[in-house]
MARZA-321607 format. One record per residue (C-alpha): residue in one letter; x, y, z. Coordinates in steps of 0.05 Angstrom, whole numbers, plus 5000, padded with zeros to 4 digits. Each point is the difference from the previous one (the first is absolute). Layout:
<sites>
aXYZ;...
</sites>
This chain:
<sites>
m859281035548;g493450314982;r498549554940;s492450055007;a494450254956;t492550124998;v496049974935;s492650104987;r496149904936;k492650134990;t496049874937;k492749854984;e501949265008;t504549975061;a502750385060;i506749775026;e504650275054;i506549675020;a505750155047;l506449605000;d506949985031;l505449614964;d504049935064;g494449715042;t498849345033;g494449734955;s494150285039;a493650004959;q493350355006;i496249804938;e492850184982;t497349814932;p493149754979;l503249364973;p502249535057;f504849584958;l503350624972;s500750275071;h503449345019;m504950074943;i501850725017;d501149785071;q505049484973;i503850554963;a500750415063;r502049435046;h505049674954;s503250644973;l500550315070;i496850634971;d495050325047;l493650094960;a493350325015;v494649954947;r493050264996;a496649834934;t492950024975;g497549864930;d494449804954;v500449265018;e492649934986;i502350014927;d506249585013;g506750055034;h504150234940;h500350755014;t501549915074;t505549494987;e503350404945;d499750665035;l502649715065;g506049694965;l501450664966;v499650415064;i504449525041;g505150024943;q499850765000;g501050005074;v506249574994;a502850454945;k498750635041;a503149705063;l506449814963;g501750734990;d506450104960;k501849265005;a507150155025;g503149375029;l494149574977;v501249264991;r495250064940;y499449274981;g496149465037;w498049294986;a496949435037;t497949294985;l495049765052;p496249365012;m493049945029;d498549265008;e499649734928;a500750694967;r506450364984;a501050694968;t505650494986;c499650765000;a505650424971;l499850755010;d504050604976;l498250695029;s502750304936;g495450584989;r497149644939;a493649615002;h500149314968;f495849395020;v500849274982;w494849495025;e501349264991;v494849755049;p494549624964;l493350085037;p493249714981;r495150534976;g493450075036;s502749745067;k499050355066;l503350005068;g494450235045;t496950594964;w506450184963;d501049824926;v506649624993;e501350314932;l501150675037;a506749765028;p504050244939;v495850644999;f502650165071;f507349844984;e500050384934;a497050615034;f505249955056;a505649984949;r497150614965;g499350385065;a506849825028;q503350094931;c503549345007;n501549374960;l495949445030;h500449284976;l495949445031;v500849274981;l496249395026;h504349375003;r494549545024;g493549995038;e493249675003;i496050365054;l497750684975;h500350345068;h507349785007;i501950224930;v497350715010;e502450075071;v507149774987;s500350514942;f498350565049;k504949745051;a505649954948;l498750734981;a500450195074;r506749655011;a503050284936;l497650705019;r503049915070;q506749884968;a499550544945;v498150585046;g505949865046;i505850495008;e507049774983;a504750345049;r506149934954;a496550334940;a500750744984;g494750344958;v494949694955;p501149274978;s500350134925;t505550154951;k495350534970;g500050375066;s492449985003;l494449515014;a494550404967;d497449844930;
</sites>
């Protein structure tokens, strides 16, 4: 169906190149300077069934903020670009997933309007490997901005920090898998306005 995109972004802080295919099988080739972030991006690809190749570098000697934010933005832009005119798009996706003791819900609307709601309390100052845990909402907000979508994430319960963050990424992936689908019975854009932009 040709729903693929490449996006590159280079600043004084980061250099990011991505290629994705919405109709893939979940293959992932992920290179970032932050191993835990790489692991989370791999989760997005595998559980959304979106083929995703990422090459990212950034000023992680300062911290991981710029790399995390810019990567979320560029992946979101790639999704928006690959969606094209959105004809026949399912548009909405949601998933509630468990990961051992943790459980989270992601609700997603590929509406053409960016809005982000984060109800996932995380302790400040914590790290998973070299990655600052407080950067999780930074990634998701940037993704919502890049994809021009409504993105809501809610944590229902959880104790282990790794599980809380990972199940949030997996919930996004499964919601995205549903939302980017094509509805064979639908004609045109799934909006009474006739447009899913702005």
